C-alpha positions in Angstrom: -6.9 20.2 13.4 -4.3 17.7 12.2 -6.9 16.2 9.8 -7.4 19.7 8.2 -3.6 20.2 8.0 -3.3 17.0 6.1 -6.4 17.4 3.9 -5.4 20.8 2.6 -2.2 19.7 0.8 -3.9 16.6 -0.6 -6.7 18.7 -2.1 -4.2 21.2 -3.5 -2.2 18.3 -4.9 -5.4 17.0 -6.7 -6.2 20.5 -8.1 -2.6 20.9 -9.4 -2.7 17.5 -11.0 -5.9 18.3 -12.8 -4.8 21.8 -13.8 -1.4 20.8 -15.1 -2.7 17.7 -16.8 -5.2 19.9 -18.7 -2.3 22.2 -19.7 -0.3 19.2 -20.9 -3.2 17.9 -23.0 -3.5 21.3 -24.6 0.3 21.5 -25.1 0.3 24.7 -23.0 3.4 25.7 -20.9 3.4 25.6 -17.1 4.4 28.7 -15.3 6.4 26.9 -12.6 7.2 30.0 -10.5 3.7 31.3 -10.5 2.2 27.9 -9.7 4.8 27.4 -6.9 3.9 30.8 -5.3 0.2 30.1 -5.4 0.6 26.6 -4.0 2.9 27.8 -1.2 0.4 30.5 -0.3 -2.4 28.0 -0.3 -0.4 25.8 2.0 0.0 28.5 4.7 -3.0 27.3 6.7 -1.6 23.7 6.9 1.8 25.1 7.8 0.3 27.1 10.7 -1.8 24.1 11.9 1.2 21.8 11.8 3.3 24.5 13.6 0.7 24.9 16.4 0.5 21.2 17.0 4.3 20.7 17.1 6.4 20.4 20.3 9.1 22.5 18.6 9.4 26.2 19.1 7.5 27.9 16.3 10.7 29.1 14.5 11.7 25.5 14.1 8.2 24.0 13.6 7.2 26.4 10.8 10.1 25.7 8.4 9.9 22.0 9.3 6.1 22.0 8.6 6.6 23.9 5.3 9.4 21.5 4.1 7.3 18.5 5.1 4.4 19.7 2.9 6.7 20.7 0.1 8.4 17.3 0.0 5.0 15.6 0.1 3.7 17.6 -2.8 7.0 17.2 -4.7 7.1 13.4 -4.4 3.4 12.7 -5.1 2.8 15.4 -7.7 5.7 14.4 -9.8 5.0 10.7 -9.5 1.2 10.8 -10.1 1.6 13.3 -12.9 4.0 11.1 -14.6 1.8 8.0 -14.2 -1.4 9.7 -15.5 0.6 10.8 -18.6 1.8 7.3 -19.3 5.3 7.5 -17.8 7.0 5.7 -14.9 6.6 7.2 -11.4 10.2 8.4 -11.3 10.3 9.8 -14.8 12.1 13.2 -14.9 11.0 14.4 -18.4 13.0 15.6 -21.3 15.5 18.4 -20.9 13.5 21.5 -22.1 14.3 25.2 -21.7 11.1 25.8 -19.7 11.8 23.0 -17.2 11.2 23.6 -13.5 14.5 24.1 -11.6 13.7 20.9 -9.6 13.3 18.9 -12.8 16.7 20.1 -14.0 18.2 19.1 -10.7 16.6 15.6 -10.7 17.7 15.1 -14.4 21.3 15.5 -13.2 21.0 12.6 -10.7 21.0 8.9 -10.9 17.7 7.2 -10.2 18.7 5.9 -6.8 19.7 9.5 -5.8 16.4 10.9 -7.1 14.5 8.3 -5.0 16.7 8.8 -1.9 16.2 12.6 -2.0 12.5 12.6 -2.4 11.5 9.6 -0.2 14.3 9.9 2.2 13.8 13.7 2.6 10.0 13.3 3.2 10.5 10.4 5.7 13.3 12.3 7.5 11.0 15.4 7.8 8.0 13.4 9.0 10.0 11.4 11.5 11.6 14.6 12.9 8.2 16.2 13.2 6.7 13.2 15.0 9.6 12.3 17.2 10.7 15.7 18.4 
C-alpha cells in the first residue's frame, strides 16, 4: 500500500512536468489554480493510503499526509521544472502578473529561506509521519 501511495505523486509529478513544459515551449500560460485543484484531487488516493497506514488519528494523519505530498511536489516540481528549462534548481522565475502565489512568496525570500522552507518543511513532515 505504501508503495502505491508513493508512486502516485511521483507519476503525477512527471505528468505535470511534461504538461507544463509543453505549455512553456508553446509560450502558453499556466492556469495555476486549475492545475492545483486537479493535482490535489488526483493525490487523494495517496493521502488516504498514507492516512490509513499512520499511527496518528485520521484527523491528524490526513492533513499531515496531504502536506507531506504537497511539499514533495512543490520541492521537486519547481526544481526539476527549472532545470529542464535551463535554470538553476532554486530559480524562482521573473515577477509576472500571472505568477503562482507560491512563486510570489518565494520571490520575496532570500535563497537560504527558500531552501529552508521547502527542504526543511518536507523533512519535518516526513519525520513527523515516520516517528509518530
